[in-house]
matplotlib code that plots the C-alpha trace (Angstrom):
import matplotlib.pyplot as plt

x = [0.0, 3.0, 1.8, -1.7, 0.2, 2.1, -1.1, -3.0, -0.1, 0.8, -2.2, -4.2, -1.5, 0.7, -2.1, -2.8, -0.1, -1.7, -5.1, -7.0, -5.3, -2.2, -3.9, -5.6, -4.0, -3.5, -6.8, -8.9, -11.2, -12.6, -14.5, -12.8, -14.6, -12.5, -11.8, -8.8, -7.2, -4.0, -2.3, 0.8, 3.3, 1.9, -1.7, -3.5, -6.0, -7.7, -10.6, -11.7, -13.7, -13.0, -14.5, -12.6, -12.7, -9.8, -10.0, -8.2, -5.9, -4.0, -6.0, -7.4, -9.9, -11.0, -12.4, -12.1, -14.0, -12.6, -12.6, -9.4, -9.0, -6.1, -4.4, -3.4, -6.0, -6.7, -7.7, -7.8, -10.6, -10.5, -10.0, -11.3, -11.7, -13.6, -11.5, -12.6, -9.9, -10.2, -7.2, -5.9, -3.2, -1.6, 0.4, 3.3, 4.7, 3.0, 4.7, 4.7, 7.0, 9.3, 9.0, 9.9, 8.3, 5.5, 5.6, 2.8, 2.5, -0.4, -1.8, -4.3, -6.1, -7.5, -10.1, -10.2, -12.9, -11.9, -14.2, -14.1, -16.2, -14.3, -14.3, -18.1, -18.9, -17.0, -18.1, -14.6, -14.1, -10.9, -10.2, -7.3, -6.2, -3.3, -2.0, 0.3, 2.2, 4.4, 5.4, 5.4, 7.5, 6.1, 6.1, 4.3, 5.2, 2.6, 2.5, -0.3, -3.0, -5.3, -2.8, 0.0, 2.2, 2.9, 5.4, 5.8, 8.0, 6.6, 7.6, 5.2, 5.7, 3.0, 2.1, -0.7, -2.4, -4.5, -6.7, -8.7, -11.5, -14.1, -17.5, -15.8, -13.6, -10.4, -8.3, -4.9, -3.3, -0.1, 1.4, 3.9, 5.3, 7.0, 8.2, 6.8, 8.5, 6.3, 6.4, 3.4, 2.7, -0.3, -1.8, -4.1, -6.6, -8.6, -12.0, -13.3, -11.9, -12.7, -12.8, -9.9, -9.7, -6.6, -5.2, -2.5, -0.5, 1.8, 4.2, 5.4, 8.1, 8.2, 10.7, 10.3, 6.9, 6.0, 2.6, 1.3, -2.0, -3.9, -6.3, -8.9, -10.2, -12.6, -11.9, -14.7, -13.6, -16.0, -14.7]
y = [0.0, 2.3, 4.2, 4.7, 6.1, 8.5, 9.9, 10.2, 12.0, 14.1, 15.1, 16.1, 18.0, 19.6, 21.4, 23.7, 25.0, 28.2, 29.8, 32.9, 34.9, 35.0, 37.5, 39.6, 42.5, 42.1, 43.0, 42.1, 39.1, 37.2, 34.2, 32.0, 29.8, 27.9, 24.9, 23.1, 20.3, 18.5, 15.5, 13.4, 12.6, 9.0, 10.1, 10.2, 13.1, 15.1, 17.5, 19.4, 22.4, 24.3, 26.9, 28.8, 31.8, 34.0, 35.9, 39.2, 37.8, 35.9, 32.6, 30.6, 27.8, 25.7, 22.5, 20.9, 18.0, 16.2, 13.2, 11.3, 9.0, 6.6, 5.5, 2.3, -0.5, -2.3, -6.0, -5.3, -2.7, 1.1, 2.8, 6.2, 7.9, 10.7, 13.0, 15.4, 17.7, 20.3, 22.5, 25.5, 28.1, 30.7, 33.6, 34.2, 37.0, 39.2, 41.3, 45.1, 48.1, 46.7, 42.9, 41.9, 38.4, 36.4, 33.1, 30.7, 27.5, 25.1, 21.6, 19.5, 16.2, 14.1, 11.4, 9.2, 6.6, 4.3, 2.5, 0.2, -2.8, -5.5, -3.7, -3.1, -6.7, -8.3, -5.6, -4.6, -1.2, 0.6, 3.9, 6.1, 9.2, 11.6, 14.3, 17.0, 19.9, 22.4, 25.9, 28.3, 31.4, 33.8, 37.4, 39.6, 42.1, 44.8, 44.9, 47.5, 48.9, 45.9, 43.1, 41.4, 38.4, 36.2, 33.3, 30.9, 28.0, 25.4, 22.2, 19.7, 16.5, 14.0, 10.8, 8.5, 5.1, 3.0, 0.2, -2.7, -4.4, -7.0, -7.9, -10.6, -8.1, -9.0, -6.0, -5.1, -1.7, 0.0, 3.3, 5.6, 9.1, 11.5, 15.1, 17.3, 20.4, 22.6, 25.9, 28.1, 31.3, 33.3, 35.8, 38.0, 40.4, 42.9, 42.8, 45.4, 47.1, 44.1, 41.1, 39.2, 36.6, 34.3, 32.0, 29.8, 27.3, 25.1, 22.2, 19.8, 17.1, 14.2, 11.3, 10.2, 11.8, 15.2, 16.9, 19.9, 21.7, 24.9, 26.5, 29.2, 31.1, 33.9, 35.8, 38.1, 40.6, 41.0, 44.2]
z = [0.0, -0.3, -3.3, -1.6, 1.4, -0.8, -2.2, 1.1, 2.7, -0.3, -2.4, 0.6, 2.5, 0.0, -1.9, 1.1, 3.5, 4.7, 4.4, 3.7, 6.5, 4.4, 2.1, 4.8, 6.7, 10.5, 12.1, 9.1, 9.3, 6.3, 4.9, 2.2, -0.4, -2.8, -4.9, -6.3, -8.3, -7.9, -9.5, -9.0, -11.6, -11.9, -12.5, -9.2, -9.2, -6.3, -6.7, -3.6, -2.2, 1.0, 3.3, 6.0, 8.3, 9.4, 12.8, 12.5, 9.8, 12.6, 13.2, 10.4, 10.7, 7.7, 6.3, 2.9, 1.3, -1.8, -4.1, -4.7, -7.8, -8.0, -11.2, -9.3, -9.0, -5.8, -6.2, -10.0, -9.4, -9.7, -6.4, -5.2, -1.8, -0.1, 2.0, 4.9, 6.2, 9.0, 9.6, 11.6, 10.9, 13.1, 11.6, 13.9, 11.7, 9.2, 6.6, 7.2, 6.7, 9.4, 8.8, 5.2, 5.4, 7.0, 8.8, 9.5, 11.4, 11.0, 11.6, 9.7, 10.0, 7.1, 7.4, 4.3, 3.2, 0.3, -2.1, -5.1, -6.4, -4.5, -1.2, -1.6, -2.7, 0.3, 2.9, 3.6, 5.2, 4.1, 5.9, 6.6, 8.4, 8.2, 10.6, 9.5, 11.1, 9.4, 8.6, 5.7, 4.9, 2.4, 1.2, -1.3, -4.0, -4.7, -8.5, -8.6, -6.3, -6.9, -7.7, -5.7, -6.2, -3.2, -3.4, -0.5, 0.5, 3.0, 4.9, 6.5, 8.5, 7.8, 9.6, 8.3, 8.8, 6.5, 7.9, 6.3, 8.4, 7.5, 9.1, 11.3, 13.1, 11.2, 10.5, 9.0, 9.3, 8.2, 9.2, 7.5, 7.7, 5.3, 4.9, 2.2, 0.6, -1.5, -3.4, -4.3, -6.1, -5.1, -7.6, -5.6, -7.2, -5.1, -6.8, -4.2, -1.1, 1.0, -1.4, -2.9, -5.7, -5.4, -8.1, -6.7, -8.7, -6.6, -6.8, -4.1, -3.6, -1.2, -1.6, -5.3, -5.9, -7.4, -7.2, -9.1, -8.6, -8.6, -6.1, -6.8, -3.7, -3.1, 0.2, 1.5, 4.1, 7.0, 8.5]

ax = plt.figure().add_subplot(projection="3d")
ax.plot(x, y, z, "-o")
ax.set_aspect("equal")
plt.show()
């Protein structure tokens, strides 16, 4: 199940390192609604949507729900998974006239439920979870009054488990951990004084796997 581990710990974590608070000024709160797509170099795809809220641009809370499709087959049958992921981010430093960069730390949890024809036919439950903690260093360049470019570099440590269980109580589980390095480029457009549209392409590397993706977010300022 090594390649399945790679996807659960990588597709789900590397696509999002920090949240909406990265684009809000200190003291500004906001709601984020977004969606994204990512894929590994061997053809595993992940589509997801997310909502989040930032308190004063310092504390972010969010949750995403996605669908994961594997290129690899399990028991000669196509494999897919539903992923639910709550997360939290704290911005320890925020860029201003005196501080040239921002720094965020965060943690996330992923619950994963797998399905394919063989698992369903034999009433086998296949579930997984992943926990991540990491940090992100980023800064922005104001290209115009309504547009800024925000590159970031991030590191995350991820630990995960996958478990198979049948109706008779028999179960088998396997754990793994990895470190993820990722780069992202946020393109932020102020569509109004309080609202921001963000397009963020990104790429990540973990061991021998590479992931690429893009996230589209709408941030609505609440004050």
